[in-house]
VEXMIMI-456236 format. One line per 8 residues: number of its first residue (from 1); their letters; for each residue x, y, z of N, C-alpha, C. Coordinates in steps of 0.02 Angstrom, whole numbers, m for minus. Layout:
# residues N
NUM> A> X,Y,Z,X,Y,Z,X,Y,Z; ...;
# end
This chain:
# residues 321
1> MLRLVPIV> m703,m1387,443,m743,m1354,392,m727,m1385,324; m772,m1379,277,m761,m1402,209,m730,m1346,168; m677,m1363,131,m645,m1313,89,m684,m1305,24; m690,m1244,m1,m727,m1230,m62,m687,m1254,m122; m719,m1294,m165,m686,m1317,m226,m733,m1307,m285; m705,m1297,m345,m748,m1285,m404,m774,m1350,m434; m829,m1377,m408,m860,m1436,m436,m922,m1415,m474; m930,m1441,m534,m980,m1416,m580,m1050,m1419,m552;
9> FIAFLSAC> m1070,m1478,m525,m1140,m1485,m507,m1153,m1490,m433; m1104,m1474,m392,m1115,m1474,m319,m1086,m1410,m291; m1124,m1376,m249,m1100,m1316,m215,m1079,m1334,m145; m1020,m1313,m124,m996,m1327,m57,m991,m1261,m18; m1012,m1262,45,m1005,m1205,88,m953,m1220,142; m910,m1172,156,m864,m1180,212,m898,m1160,276; m878,m1190,330,m907,m1173,395,m850,m1159,445; m858,m1109,484,m809,m1095,536,m846,m1065,596;
17> SSSGPSVR> m809,m1050,648,m842,m1027,709,m876,m960,702; m856,m921,652,m883,m853,647,m933,m844,590; m946,m896,551,m992,m888,494,m1032,m951,484; m1089,m944,448,m1131,m1001,434,m1180,m1015,489; m1232,m1054,474,m1284,m1069,523,m1258,m1115,578; m1286,m1107,637,m1269,m1152,692,m1310,m1215,686; m1291,m1266,725,m1328,m1329,725,m1400,m1317,746; m1410,m1275,796,m1478,m1262,820,m1520,m1228,765;
25> SIFDATLP> m1491,m1180,730,m1529,m1145,678,m1545,m1192,620; m1502,m1241,607,m1517,m1289,554,m1578,m1331,572; m1581,m1353,634,m1638,m1394,656,m1703,m1352,661; m1695,m1286,667,m1754,m1242,671,m1771,m1210,604; m1737,m1230,551,m1745,m1197,485,m1816,m1205,459; m1843,m1151,430,m1910,m1152,400,m1907,m1121,330; m1958,m1136,290,m1963,m1107,224,m1986,m1034,230; m1951,m987,198,m1970,m917,204,m2040,m903,179;
33> STGQKIPV> m2062,m939,128,m2127,m924,96,m2186,m948,138; m2177,m1005,173,m2234,m1034,209,m2223,m1041,284; m2160,m1035,306,m2146,m1046,376,m2144,m1119,396; m2153,m1164,346,m2153,m1236,360,m2082,m1258,378; m2078,m1300,430,m2013,m1323,453,m1983,m1372,403; m1918,m1363,390,m1883,m1408,344,m1861,m1470,383; m1880,m1530,360,m1861,m1590,398,m1786,m1603,397; m1760,m1624,455,m1690,m1644,461,m1690,m1719,477;
41> VDFKNVPP> m1657,m1757,434,m1658,m1830,439,m1588,m1856,451; m1581,m1901,499,m1517,m1934,512,m1498,m1976,451; m1436,m1972,432,m1412,m2006,372,m1425,m2081,376; m1422,m2110,435,m1432,m2183,443,m1503,m2204,425; m1550,m2156,423,m1620,m2172,407,m1637,m2163,334; m1587,m2148,293,m1601,m2138,222,m1615,m2205,189; m1672,m2214,155,m1687,m2278,123,m1643,m2291,63; m1632,m2356,45,m1586,m2374,m10,m1605,m2342,m76;
49> EITKAVAY> m1671,m2334,m91,m1690,m2306,m155,m1667,m2234,m164; m1657,m2198,m108,m1631,m2131,m111,m1555,m2132,m111; m1527,m2177,m69,m1454,m2182,m63,m1422,m2196,m131; m1453,m2239,m171,m1422,m2262,m233,m1450,m2227,m295; m1496,m2179,m286,m1526,m2147,m344,m1473,m2106,m381; m1466,m2117,m446,m1417,m2080,m486,m1439,m2007,m493; m1502,m1996,m509,m1525,m1928,m520,m1600,m1926,m510; m1623,m1871,m485,m1695,m1862,m476,m1724,m1826,m537;
57> TPAGNDLS> m1775,m1856,m567,m1811,m1824,m622,m1875,m1794,m594; m1884,m1728,m597,m1944,m1697,m569,m2008,m1727,m598; m2061,m1727,m558,m2126,m1753,m581,m2146,m1718,m645; m2169,m1758,m693,m2190,m1729,m757,m2136,m1728,m809; m2073,m1738,m789,m2018,m1736,m836,m1989,m1806,m850; m2019,m1858,m819,m1995,m1925,m834,m2031,m1951,m896; m2023,m2014,m912,m2049,m2041,m975,m2123,m2056,m973; m2153,m2056,m913,m2224,m2072,m909,m2267,m2021,m945;
65> RFASAGVI> m2241,m1961,m957,m2279,m1909,m992,m2298,m1931,m1063; m2261,m1978,m1092,m2274,m2000,m1160,m2330,m2052,m1163; m2357,m2070,m1106,m2415,m2116,m1106,m2480,m2078,m1103; m2477,m2012,m1099,m2538,m1972,m1092,m2565,m1950,m1160; m2630,m1938,m1163,m2662,m1918,m1225,m2632,m1853,m1249; m2623,m1848,m1313,m2598,m1787,m1344,m2523,m1787,m1353; m2488,m1832,m1318,m2416,m1837,m1326,m2399,m1899,m1366; m2436,m1954,m1352,m2424,m2015,m1390,m2482,m2026,m1438;
73> GERVRTGD> m2470,m2055,m1494,m2523,m2069,m1542,m2495,m2092,m1609; m2519,m2149,m1633,m2497,m2174,m1697,m2522,m2129,m1754; m2483,m2125,m1806,m2503,m2090,m1867,m2488,m2135,m1927; m2534,m2137,m1973,m2524,m2175,m2035,m2482,m2133,m2082; m2434,m2164,m2115,m2390,m2128,m2159,m2385,m2162,m2227; m2359,m2124,m2276,m2349,m2151,m2343,m2307,m2214,m2341; m2330,m2267,m2375,m2295,m2330,m2375,m2319,m2379,m2322; m2358,m2355,m2274,m2384,m2399,m2222,m2437,m2446,m2250;
81> VIEVTIYD> m2443,m2504,m2219,m2495,m2552,m2237,m2545,m2554,m2180; m2609,m2544,m2197,m2662,m2546,m2146,m2712,m2601,m2163; m2743,m2627,m2112,m2797,m2676,m2119,m2863,m2642,m2104; m2913,m2650,m2148,m2977,m2617,m2140,m3033,m2668,m2135; m3075,m2662,m2084,m3135,m2703,m2075,m3194,m2656,m2067; m3249,m2671,m2102,m3309,m2629,m2095,m3368,m2671,m2071; m3414,m2638,m2036,m3473,m2669,m2007,m3534,m2628,m2027; m3591,m2662,m2030,m3655,m2627,m2040,m3709,m2669,m2008;
89> SGEEGLFS> m3739,m2643,m1954,m3790,m2680,m1917,m3860,m2667,m1942; m3868,m2623,m1992,m3934,m2607,m2017,m3964,m2662,m2061; m4030,m2671,m2056,m4064,m2723,m2095,m4065,m2708,m2170; m4065,m2644,m2187,m4069,m2624,m2258,m4003,m2594,m2281; m3950,m2613,m2248,m3886,m2581,m2262,m3844,m2618,m2313; m3779,m2606,m2308,m3730,m2630,m2356,m3729,m2705,m2361; m3741,m2740,m2306,m3735,m2813,m2305,m3804,m2847,m2298; m3856,m2814,m2319,m3924,m2841,m2310,m3934,m2907,m2348;
97> STDSKVLQ> m3897,m2918,m2401,m3905,m2979,m2441,m3857,m3034,m2420; m3819,m3023,m2368,m3771,m3073,m2345,m3789,m3096,m2275; m3759,m3152,m2256,m3771,m3180,m2189,m3730,m3143,m2136; m3675,m3115,m2156,m3630,m3083,m2108,m3638,m3007,m2111; m3630,m2975,m2053,m3632,m2903,m2049,m3561,m2874,m2047; m3512,m2916,m2058,m3442,m2896,m2054,m3408,m2911,m2121; m3368,m2863,m2145,m3330,m2874,m2206,m3259,m2851,m2196; m3213,m2900,m2201,m3142,m2883,m2195,m3118,m2864,m2265;
105> LGNFTVDQ> m3105,m2800,m2274,m3084,m2777,m2340,m3013,m2799,m2358; m2972,m2810,m2307,m2903,m2832,m2320,m2852,m2779,m2304; m2792,m2788,m2332,m2736,m2742,m2319,m2728,m2693,m2377; m2711,m2632,m2360,m2703,m2580,m2410,m2641,m2539,m2395; m2605,m2520,m2447,m2544,m2480,m2439,m2559,m2407,m2454; m2537,m2363,m2411,m2545,m2292,m2423,m2498,m2271,m2479; m2527,m2245,m2535,m2485,m2230,m2594,m2443,m2168,m2584; m2403,m2152,m2634,m2355,m2097,m2628,m2389,m2029,m2622;
113> TGFINLPF> m2453,m2026,m2642,m2490,m1963,m2634,m2523,m1958,m2566; m2518,m2012,m2525,m2546,m2011,m2458,m2617,m2037,m2454; m2642,m2069,m2509,m2711,m2093,m2510,m2714,m2169,m2510; m2772,m2195,m2489,m2789,m2266,m2497,m2853,m2270,m2538; m2861,m2323,m2576,m2921,m2333,m2618,m2956,m2396,m2594; m3016,m2387,m2564,m3051,m2442,m2531,m3115,m2459,m2569; m3132,m2524,m2574,m3197,m2544,m2601,m3254,m2514,m2560; m3308,m2495,m2592,m3368,m2465,m2561,m3355,m2394,m2536;
121> VGKIEANG> m3293,m2374,m2533,m3276,m2310,m2502,m3246,m2261,m2552; m3197,m2285,m2591,m3161,m2242,m2637,m3096,m2218,m2607; m3070,m2163,m2634,m3005,m2137,m2612,m3014,m2093,m2550; m2971,m2107,m2501,m2972,m2068,m2438,m2900,m2050,m2421; m2890,m1987,m2400,m2823,m1966,m2380,m2807,m1997,m2311; m2748,m2028,m2306,m2730,m2063,m2245,m2665,m2039,m2214; m2622,m2007,m2253,m2556,m1987,m2229,m2562,m1937,m2171; m2529,m1953,m2115,m2529,m1908,m2058,m2590,m1913,m2014;
129> VSPDALQG> m2635,m1960,m2030,m2697,m1967,m1993,m2691,m2025,m1943; m2718,m2018,m1884,m2718,m2073,m1836,m2766,m2127,m1859; m2755,m2190,m1839,m2803,m2244,m1857,m2874,m2228,m1836; m2883,m2198,m1778,m2951,m2180,m1755,m2984,m2129,m1801; m2945,m2078,m1820,m2972,m2027,m1865,m2987,m2056,m1934; m2945,m2103,m1957,m2956,m2134,m2021,m3020,m2177,m2020; m3032,m2210,m1964,m3095,m2247,m1956,m3155,m2201,m1965; m3150,m2142,m1935,m3205,m2093,m1941,m3216,m2071,m2013;
137> RIVEALRG> m3162,m2062,m2050,m3169,m2042,m2120,m3202,m2097,m2162; m3184,m2160,m2147,m3214,m2216,m2184,m3288,m2221,m2169; m3306,m2212,m2105,m3377,m2215,m2086,m3416,m2160,m2122; m3389,m2100,m2125,m3424,m2045,m2159,m3434,m2060,m2233; m3382,m2091,m2264,m3387,m2107,m2335,m3438,m2163,m2349; m3451,m2205,m2298,m3499,m2260,m2306,m3572,m2238,m2295; m3582,m2181,m2266,m3650,m2159,m2253,m3687,m2149,m2319; m3746,m2175,m2323,m3785,m2174,m2385,m3790,m2244,m2414;
145> SAVNPQAV> m3733,m2280,m2415,m3735,m2350,m2438,m3741,m2398,m2380; m3727,m2374,m2318,m3734,m2415,m2258,m3778,m2378,m2209; m3819,m2417,m2172,m3866,m2386,m2125,m3831,m2365,m2060; m3795,m2411,m2031,m3761,m2397,m1968,m3688,m2421,m1973; m3648,m2387,m2014,m3580,m2412,m2029,m3532,m2402,m1971; m3485,m2448,m1965,m3429,m2442,m1919,m3367,m2468,m1955; m3309,m2447,m1932,m3247,m2468,m1964,m3193,m2478,m1912; m3148,m2524,m1926,m3089,m2535,m1884,m3028,m2533,m1929;
153> VRLVESPN> m2980,m2491,m1910,m2917,m2484,m1948,m2860,m2505,m1902; m2818,m2550,m1928,m2760,m2573,m1889,m2697,m2564,m1931; m2646,m2534,m1901,m2582,m2525,m1935,m2544,m2591,m1934; m2533,m2619,m1993,m2502,m2685,m1999,m2426,m2680,m2008; m2405,m2633,m2049,m2334,m2628,m2065,m2318,m2555,m2080; m2259,m2534,m2057,m2238,m2465,m2068,m2164,m2465,m2089; m2151,m2485,m2152,m2081,m2496,m2173,m2039,m2434,m2174; m2069,m2376,m2183,m2030,m2314,m2187,m2024,m2279,m2120;
161> SSVMVSGN> m2051,m2309,m2067,m2050,m2278,m2001,m1988,m2300,m1963; m1958,m2254,m1928,m1898,m2270,m1889,m1890,m2219,m1833; m1846,m2236,m1787,m1827,m2189,m1734,m1751,m2183,m1736; m1726,m2127,m1711,m1654,m2115,m1709,m1628,m2128,m1639; m1578,m2172,m1633,m1547,m2186,m1569,m1475,m2161,m1571; m1457,m2120,m1524,m1389,m2092,m1522,m1360,m2097,m1453; m1294,m2086,m1449,m1261,m2085,m1384,m1227,m2149,m1365; m1236,m2168,m1303,m1198,m2221,m1271,m1227,m2291,m1283;
169> VNSAGRVP> m1235,m2308,m1349,m1258,m2375,m1369,m1207,m2405,m1416; m1211,m2471,m1425,m1161,m2506,m1466,m1171,m2495,m1541; m1233,m2482,m1563,m1247,m2472,m1634,m1295,m2413,m1643; m1268,m2353,m1637,m1310,m2293,m1644,m1333,m2286,m1717; m1391,m2255,m1726,m1417,m2244,m1793,m1492,m2252,m1794; m1520,m2258,m1855,m1592,m2266,m1862,m1612,m2338,m1851; m1666,m2347,m1813,m1693,m2413,m1799,m1763,m2416,m1829; m1776,m2462,m1876,m1842,m2465,m1908,m1895,m2490,m1859;
177> LTGKQTRL> m1957,m2467,m1869,m2014,m2489,m1830,m2058,m2534,m1872; m2083,m2587,m1842,m2132,m2629,m1876,m2201,m2603,m1860; m2252,m2635,m1887,m2320,m2612,m1875,m2342,m2619,m1803; m2314,m2669,m1767,m2333,m2678,m1697,m2303,m2622,m1654; m2336,m2608,m1598,m2309,m2558,m1553,m2245,m2582,m1521; m2195,m2541,m1522,m2129,m2559,m1497,m2112,m2517,m1437; m2088,m2548,m1384,m2071,m2511,m1323,m1998,m2487,m1325; m1985,m2439,m1282,m1920,m2407,m1280,m1864,m2456,m1267;
185> IDIIAQAG> m1875,m2503,m1222,m1821,m2550,m1204,m1803,m2594,m1264; m1853,m2610,m1307,m1840,m2650,m1366,m1797,m2612,m1417; m1810,m2547,m1424,m1771,m2506,m1470,m1698,m2502,m1448; m1687,m2493,m1383,m1618,m2490,m1357,m1583,m2556,m1370; m1619,m2611,m1362,m1590,m2677,m1376,m1572,m2684,m1449; m1616,m2660,m1494,m1602,m2664,m1566,m1543,m2620,m1585; m1528,m2569,m1544,m1470,m2527,m1557,m1407,m2555,m1525; m1410,m2617,m1504,m1351,m2651,m1476,m1345,m2645,m1402;
193> GAVSTPGS> m1393,m2612,m1370,m1391,m2606,m1297,m1346,m2548,m1275; m1355,m2527,m1213,m1315,m2473,m1185,m1245,m2498,m1169; m1197,m2454,m1176,m1127,m2471,m1160,m1117,m2473,m1085; m1146,m2426,m1048,m1137,m2423,m976,m1190,m2466,m942; m1182,m2476,m878,m1229,m2517,m840,m1296,m2482,m834; m1351,m2519,m826,m1418,m2487,m822,m1423,m2435,m767; m1391,m2448,m710,m1395,m2401,m654,m1359,m2335,m666; m1314,m2333,m715,m1277,m2272,m730,m1291,m2247,m801;
201> TKVTLVRG> m1349,m2267,m828,m1368,m2247,m895,m1432,m2206,m894; m1430,m2148,m924,m1489,m2104,m929,m1515,m2107,m1000; m1582,m2116,m1007,m1614,m2119,m1072,m1662,m2060,m1079; m1654,m2022,m1133,m1698,m1965,m1146,m1736,m1978,m1211; m1801,m1968,m1209,m1844,m1975,m1267,m1868,m1905,m1288; m1857,m1888,m1352,m1878,m1823,m1378,m1931,m1836,m1432; m1989,m1806,m1423,m2044,m1813,m1471,m2072,m1744,m1484; m2054,m1714,m1540,m2076,m1646,m1554,m2046,m1599,m1503;
209> SHRGSAQL> m2089,m1561,m1470,m2065,m1514,m1418,m2065,m1545,m1349; m2082,m1609,m1344,m2086,m1644,m1280,m2021,m1683,m1267; m2000,m1683,m1205,m1939,m1718,m1185,m1949,m1749,m1116; m1925,m1810,m1107,m1928,m1843,m1042,m1869,m1889,m1034; m1849,m1901,m972,m1790,m1942,m958,m1802,m1989,m899; m1765,m2044,m899,m1766,m2091,m843,m1703,m2134,m847; m1684,m2162,m790,m1628,m2209,m790,m1649,m2274,m823; m1601,m2307,m854,m1615,m2369,m891,m1640,m2423,m844;
217> DRIQSDNS> m1612,m2428,m784,m1636,m2481,m738,m1708,m2469,m717; m1728,m2406,m713,m1798,m2391,m697,m1843,m2409,m756; m1820,m2396,m816,m1859,m2414,m876,m1869,m2489,m879; m1818,m2527,m859,m1822,m2600,m861,m1872,m2627,m810; m1883,m2591,m756,m1925,m2618,m702,m1993,m2584,m695; m2003,m2529,m733,m2064,m2489,m724,m2097,m2477,m792; m2155,m2508,m803,m2188,m2503,m868,m2211,m2432,m884; m2221,m2391,m833,m2240,m2322,m846,m2184,m2283,m879;
225> QNVHVLPG> m2122,m2307,m874,m2065,m2276,m906,m2047,m2310,m972; m2064,m2374,m977,m2049,m2412,m1038,m2105,m2400,m1089; m2108,m2339,m1116,m2164,m2318,m1157,m2156,m2342,m1229; m2211,m2340,m1267,m2209,m2356,m1338,m2176,m2298,m1376; m2134,m2316,m1425,m2103,m2264,m1466,m2143,m2254,m1530; m2134,m2197,m1561,m2170,m2179,m1622,m2120,m2157,m1675; m2139,m2163,m1738,m2095,m2140,m1792,m2074,m2067,m1781; m2009,m2055,m1793,m1983,m1987,m1785,m1956,m1973,m1716;
233> DQIIVEEA> m1968,m2018,m1667,m1940,m2008,m1600,m1864,m2007,m1602; m1835,m1968,m1557,m1762,m1969,m1547,m1749,m1997,m1477; m1703,m2045,m1474,m1685,m2076,m1410,m1611,m2064,m1398; m1597,m2031,m1343,m1528,m2013,m1326,m1508,m2053,m1264; m1455,m2092,m1271,m1431,m2134,m1216,m1365,m2106,m1192; m1361,m2090,m1127,m1301,m2058,m1100,m1279,m2094,m1037; m1214,m2095,m1026,m1189,m2119,m962,m1198,m2064,m911; m1231,m2080,m857,m1244,m2030,m804,m1183,m2027,m759;
241> HTMTLSEA> m1144,m1975,m767,m1084,m1967,m726,m1104,m1951,m655; m1081,m1991,m609,m1103,m1984,m539,m1044,m1970,m493; m1060,m1943,m436,m1012,m1931,m383,m1044,m1951,m317; m1011,m1993,m279,m1038,m2013,m215,m1023,m1959,m163; m1059,m1964,m107,m1048,m1917,m53,m977,m1920,m27; m949,m1980,m21,m879,m1986,3,m831,m1953,m46; m844,m1961,m112,m801,m1929,m162,m807,m1853,m159; m869,m1829,m147,m879,m1756,m142,m841,m1726,m84;
249> VGKAGGLA> m843,m1760,m27,m806,m1736,32,m731,m1737,17; m708,m1790,m17,m637,m1794,m35,m617,m1738,m83; m658,m1724,m133,m642,m1671,m181,m643,m1602,m148; m682,m1596,m94,m684,m1533,m58,m624,m1526,m11; m582,m1577,m8,m523,m1575,34,m535,m1604,103; m594,m1632,113,m609,m1662,178,m626,m1608,230; m636,m1630,291,m651,m1584,345,m586,m1552,369; m590,m1488,385,m532,m1454,414,m515,m1486,481;
257> STGADPKN> m451,m1492,494,m430,m1525,557,m452,m1487,618; m462,m1422,611,m486,m1382,667,m549,m1344,645; m595,m1336,689,m653,m1294,675,m714,m1332,654; m709,m1384,612,m767,m1420,587,m786,m1477,634; m850,m1487,645,m875,m1540,688,m895,m1600,646; m857,m1656,649,m872,m1714,607,m940,m1746,622; m968,m1731,682,m1034,m1759,699,m1091,m1718,669; m1076,m1661,642,m1128,m1617,616,m1111,m1591,547;
265> VYLFRNQP> m1112,m1638,499,m1104,m1621,429,m1174,m1627,398; m1194,m1578,358,m1262,m1575,333,m1263,m1571,256; m1312,m1605,228,m1323,m1602,156,m1392,m1572,144; m1395,m1516,109,m1457,m1482,93,m1478,m1502,22; m1541,m1523,15,m1563,m1550,m50,m1637,m1533,m61; m1656,m1526,m125,m1726,m1525,m145,m1744,m1595,m166; m1783,m1628,m124,m1800,m1699,m133,m1867,m1705,m170; m1875,m1758,m212,m1940,m1768,m245,m1996,m1775,m194;
273> AGTPVGDI> m2050,m1738,m204,m2106,m1739,m157,m2138,m1807,m156; m2165,m1825,m97,m2198,m1890,m89,m2150,m1946,m72; m2084,m1932,m70,m2036,m1983,m53,m2034,m1994,22; m2044,m2055,47,m2040,m2067,119,m1968,m2069,141; m1951,m2033,194,m1883,m2034,222,m1892,m2048,297; m1880,m2111,317,m1894,m2129,386,m1969,m2124,399; m1988,m2085,449,m2059,m2075,465,m2088,m2014,430; m2048,m1981,388,m2069,m1919,356,m2089,m1933,284;
281> VLQPGQES> m2146,m1905,264,m2165,m1905,193,m2167,m1833,171; m2125,m1816,122,m2120,m1746,100,m2185,m1722,71; m2198,m1658,76,m2262,m1629,57,m2270,m1628,m19; m2334,m1626,m43,m2346,m1625,m116,m2314,m1564,m148; m2299,m1572,m213,m2265,m1520,m250,m2209,m1551,m290; m2178,m1514,m333,m2125,m1544,m374,m2065,m1565,m332; m2044,m1522,m287,m1987,m1537,m245,m2000,m1509,m175; m1969,m1541,m125,m1974,m1516,m56,m1904,m1515,m26;
289> PIIYRIDM> m1885,m1460,6,m1818,m1457,38,m1813,m1508,94; m1754,m1535,102,m1740,m1581,157,m1667,m1573,176; m1651,m1587,238,m1583,m1583,263,m1563,m1651,292; m1506,m1677,270,m1480,m1740,297,m1422,m1723,345; m1425,m1753,404,m1369,m1746,452,m1325,m1807,448; m1260,m1795,438,m1211,m1849,429,m1161,m1847,486; m1158,m1900,524,m1108,m1906,578,m1047,m1941,549; m997,m1902,530,m937,m1931,499,m890,m1961,550;
297> SNPGNIPY> m905,m1953,615,m864,m1986,666,m885,m2059,675; m943,m2077,646,m969,m2146,651,m946,m2185,590; m900,m2234,598,m875,m2271,541,m929,m2311,505; m985,m2324,539,m1040,m2361,507,m1073,m2321,452; m1063,m2255,451,m1093,m2214,398,m1051,m2213,334; m989,m2235,339,m944,m2232,281,m971,m2273,221; m995,m2335,232,m1022,m2372,174,m1081,m2336,141; m1123,m2303,182,m1179,m2265,153,m1153,m2206,112;
305> MQQFIMQN> m1101,m2173,137,m1072,m2117,100,m1043,m2139,33; m1018,m2200,31,m990,m2227,m32,m1043,m2245,m82; m1106,m2252,m59,m1161,m2269,m104,m1204,m2208,m122; m1207,m2160,m77,m1251,m2103,m86,m1229,m2060,m144; m1273,m2050,m194,m1256,m2013,m254,m1276,m1940,m247; m1229,m1896,m259,m1243,m1824,m256,m1286,m1804,m316; m1326,m1752,m307,m1368,m1727,m360,m1354,m1653,m373; m1374,m1631,m433,m1365,m1562,m451,m1400,m1516,m401;
313> GDVLYAAA> m1363,m1467,m375,m1392,m1420,m327,m1380,m1438,m255; m1354,m1498,m240,m1339,m1516,m171,m1288,m1468,m140; m1297,m1455,m75,m1250,m1413,m39,m1227,m1450,23; m1162,m1457,31,m1132,m1488,91,m1108,m1433,137; m1121,m1442,202,m1102,m1392,252,m1079,m1427,315; m1021,m1408,340,m996,m1434,403,m1002,m1380,456; m1040,m1395,509,m1049,m1347,563,m986,m1341,605; m978,m1284,636,m920,m1273,680,m929,m1311,745;
321> K> m872,m1328,775,m874,m1362,840,m900,m1314,893;
# end
């Protein structure tokens, strides 16, 4: 049996002949709410991406949420430099006396009051406005002098914009943003890079009331996680403290010399839905329960146990002989 020990993020259950579920009841386990059978998977069939995963981030809580409308969006701010181009396709419009229907007005700096002053347009408030919304304001101001006006606004430079990087980086502090869109991985590099290895580094992006996290190695390989940063973002880099399955068993004191069956050690987990495990694909939803069977009498499983990373909420249970 496994001895109970006070480990912060892993719960251990002791097993003996008179308490705890039997092997048969584990294989017959169902969800109380739906009656759906909980899959039991042999440890040897666990794919490497699960074996070596540092931590599972539930769907919707990773960094991809910052690529969706309403969460990400540029804003023009005081001191920013924008480029403005206007168009008029009407025959009797603003450019009727010229050969071109396009006029590049040039670059303009948002003044300390938050306004820009444009030819043909006049003063327009720009501070806190997205480039798209500012285009709309310029078009409205051109109506009357232009027949079918259009405008394009591009953020060229944002000298007062920055993001805060804290935690496990070599040079924590404010990192300035240029006018071009900057991705998360570039900001971490500008902060001197992470101190810990990518596989054991967790990156959290905070934008207003929104928060998302992902491992650094995933950010490096997955563009959906390597999102564009915006002024005012907070980036927290942390070393993800991990414990392997073999370490967890050791901290629990190992299997009791009598009573526990080394061929029937089980790990109960809420696995990310949609993850294939052998021939099983877990059902849709944020998380799906799964049970791993670990044969500790098989020395071939030891290397897997040394790689398998425990997660918050995992429960280890050794069935009785």
